C-alpha positions as CSV (number, residue, x, y, z in Angstrom):
1,X,26.7,34.7,0.0
2,X,26.5,31.6,-2.4
3,X,23.9,28.9,-1.1
4,X,25.5,25.6,-1.1
5,X,23.2,22.7,-0.8
6,X,25.3,20.8,1.5
7,X,25.4,23.5,4.0
8,X,21.7,24.0,3.8
9,X,21.0,19.9,4.1
10,X,23.2,20.1,7.3
11,X,21.2,23.0,8.7
12,X,18.2,21.2,8.2
13,X,19.2,18.2,9.6
14,X,20.6,19.8,12.5
15,X,17.5,21.7,13.3
16,X,14.8,19.6,12.2
17,X,16.7,17.0,14.1
18,X,14.6,13.9,13.5
19,X,15.6,12.1,16.6
20,X,13.8,14.4,18.8
21,X,10.7,13.0,17.3
22,X,11.3,9.4,17.4
23,X,10.3,9.1,20.8
24,X,6.9,10.9,20.2
25,X,6.4,8.9,17.2
26,X,6.5,5.4,18.5
27,X,4.3,6.4,21.7
28,X,1.8,8.1,19.0
29,X,1.7,5.0,16.7
30,X,1.7,2.2,19.7
31,X,-0.4,-0.4,18.6
32,X,-0.9,0.7,15.1
33,X,-0.3,-1.4,11.9
34,X,2.8,-1.1,9.8
35,X,0.6,0.2,7.0
36,X,-1.0,3.3,9.4
37,X,2.8,3.6,10.5
38,X,4.0,4.5,7.1
39,X,1.2,6.6,6.2
40,X,1.9,8.7,9.3
41,X,5.4,9.0,8.5
42,X,4.7,9.6,4.7
43,X,1.9,12.5,6.0
44,X,4.2,13.9,8.4
45,X,7.5,14.2,6.1
46,X,5.5,15.6,3.2
47,X,4.2,18.4,5.6
48,X,8.0,19.3,6.6
49,X,8.8,19.8,2.4
50,X,5.6,21.4,1.5
51,X,6.2,23.7,4.7
52,X,10.2,24.1,3.8
53,X,9.2,24.7,-0.4
54,X,6.2,27.2,0.7
55,X,8.7,29.4,3.2
56,X,11.5,29.3,0.7
57,X,9.5,30.5,-2.3
58,X,7.1,32.9,-0.1
59,X,9.2,33.6,3.0
60,X,10.7,36.9,1.8
61,X,7.8,38.4,0.1
62,X,6.1,38.0,3.3
63,X,8.8,40.0,4.9
64,X,8.4,42.8,2.6
65,X,4.5,42.6,2.7
66,X,5.2,43.0,6.7
67,X,7.8,45.5,6.3
68,X,10.5,43.5,8.4
69,X,14.0,44.2,6.9
70,X,16.0,40.9,6.2
71,X,18.8,42.0,8.7
72,X,16.2,42.5,11.7
73,X,14.8,39.1,10.7
74,X,18.3,37.7,10.5
75,X,18.9,38.7,14.1
76,X,15.5,37.6,15.5
77,X,15.8,34.0,13.5
78,X,19.3,33.9,15.0
79,X,18.3,34.4,18.5
80,X,15.6,31.9,18.2
81,X,17.7,29.3,16.8
82,X,20.0,30.0,19.7
83,X,17.1,29.7,22.1
84,X,16.5,26.3,20.5
85,X,20.2,25.2,20.7
86,X,20.1,25.8,24.4
87,X,17.2,23.8,25.1
88,X,18.6,21.1,23.2
89,X,21.6,21.2,25.5
90,X,19.5,21.1,28.3
91,X,17.1,18.4,28.3
92,X,15.1,20.4,25.7
93,X,13.5,22.8,28.4
94,X,12.8,25.4,26.0
95,X,10.0,27.9,25.5
96,X,10.7,28.2,22.2
97,X,10.2,24.7,21.5
98,X,8.4,23.0,24.2
99,X,8.6,19.6,24.9
100,X,5.2,17.5,23.9
101,X,2.6,17.1,26.6
102,X,1.6,13.6,27.7
103,X,-1.7,13.9,25.6
104,X,0.5,14.6,22.3
105,X,2.3,11.6,23.0
106,X,-0.5,9.6,23.5
107,X,-2.0,7.5,20.5
108,X,-4.8,9.1,18.8
109,X,-7.9,7.4,18.8
110,X,-10.0,6.7,16.9
111,X,-7.6,4.9,14.2
112,X,-9.8,6.7,11.2
113,X,-8.1,8.4,8.2
114,X,-8.7,12.1,9.6
115,X,-7.4,11.1,12.7
116,X,-4.2,10.0,11.3
117,X,-3.8,12.8,9.1
118,X,-4.1,15.1,11.9
119,X,-1.9,13.6,14.1
120,X,0.8,13.3,11.4
121,X,0.7,16.9,10.8
122,X,0.2,18.2,14.3
123,X,1.8,17.9,16.6
124,X,4.5,15.4,14.7
125,X,5.2,17.2,11.5
126,X,4.4,20.7,13.1
127,X,6.2,22.5,15.8
128,X,7.9,19.1,16.5
129,X,9.7,18.4,13.6
130,X,9.6,22.0,11.9
131,X,8.5,24.9,13.7
132,X,9.5,28.6,14.3
133,X,13.2,27.9,14.2
134,X,13.1,25.7,10.9
135,X,10.7,28.0,9.3
136,X,12.8,31.0,10.1
137,X,16.0,29.4,8.8
138,X,14.3,28.4,5.5
139,X,13.6,32.4,5.0
140,X,16.9,33.5,5.9
141,X,18.6,31.2,3.5
142,X,15.9,31.7,0.5
143,X,16.5,35.5,1.0
144,X,20.5,34.7,-0.1
145,X,19.7,33.3,-3.1
146,X,20.6,34.8,-6.5
147,X,18.7,32.8,-9.0
148,X,16.6,30.2,-9.8
149,X,19.1,27.3,-9.4
150,X,20.0,28.5,-6.1
151,X,16.2,28.3,-5.0
152,X,16.2,25.0,-6.3
153,X,19.0,23.8,-4.3
154,X,16.9,24.9,-1.3
155,X,14.1,23.0,-2.4
156,X,16.1,20.0,-3.0
157,X,17.8,20.1,0.2
158,X,14.1,20.4,1.6
159,X,13.2,17.1,-0.2
160,X,16.4,15.3,0.9
161,X,15.5,16.0,4.6
162,X,12.2,15.1,4.2
163,X,13.0,11.7,2.8
164,X,16.0,11.3,5.6
165,X,13.1,12.2,8.0
166,X,10.7,9.3,6.6
167,X,13.7,6.7,6.9
168,X,14.2,7.9,10.6
169,X,10.6,7.4,11.6
170,X,10.1,4.3,9.9
171,X,13.4,2.9,12.1
172,X,12.5,4.8,15.1
173,X,11.7,1.8,16.9
174,X,15.2,0.1,16.4
175,X,16.9,3.4,16.7
176,X,15.4,3.9,19.9
177,X,16.4,0.6,21.4
178,X,19.9,0.6,20.0
179,X,20.6,4.3,21.3
180,X,18.5,4.5,24.5
181,X,17.4,7.3,26.2
182,X,21.2,8.2,26.9
183,X,22.2,8.0,23.5
184,X,19.3,10.2,21.8
185,X,20.1,12.8,24.8
186,X,23.8,13.1,23.7
187,X,23.0,13.4,20.3
188,X,20.5,16.5,21.1
189,X,23.3,17.9,22.5
190,X,25.8,17.6,19.9
191,X,23.0,18.9,17.6
192,X,22.7,22.0,20.0
193,X,26.2,22.9,20.0
194,X,26.3,22.7,16.3
195,X,23.0,24.8,15.7
196,X,24.4,27.1,18.2
197,X,27.3,27.6,16.1
198,X,25.3,28.3,13.2
199,X,22.6,30.6,15.1
200,X,25.6,32.9,16.0
201,X,26.5,33.1,12.6
202,X,23.1,34.3,11.4
203,X,23.0,36.9,14.0
204,X,26.5,38.3,12.9
205,X,25.3,38.2,8.9
206,X,22.3,40.2,10.5
207,X,24.3,42.8,12.4
208,X,26.4,43.1,9.4
209,X,23.3,43.9,7.2
210,X,21.9,46.3,9.5
211,X,25.2,48.4,10.0
212,X,28.0,47.4,7.9
213,X,30.6,49.0,10.3
214,X,29.2,46.8,13.1
215,X,31.8,44.3,13.1
């Protein structure tokens, strides 16, 4: 299956879904200076990119090392994505990607550099922006590449979504005011429907890999 950069970017946008992190970012950075907000956003989005690049390059090797077949991983990853999609269409109540607690939503104290770095990496970047579902998707797509150029496409897609996430976080206050809670919920549900369709495709591809005559 040919890996197309536009399809990968679409999958990352739907799965990572920066809109889901907007409310957390606004609450966590309440009272912070613009410089601190920019730093938190940069660290979080850099973490997303590094995570995507690492698992794109090393994910398949990890599967081989653990003795997990690609077909089985596709089926498991597709099921996980489908559960996340159901959660996105059901107010985010999903054990596969749970909602942040009130402590996680609260601003970190004190505002020292290590505190800023910590809150940007966990929980904002991981698992709020990229969690098990995102990592599974990266490994699944990277396992389909047939050359260095296609692998580069995945890394470029990761860079594009990281930049998109940064711009979304920096505009979080304006977007939240413009869309409101209802608007963000509608976006999450639409993203959930698209993600559910992608999840079914991944499961079907995994079943075909395990047993070519099954479908």
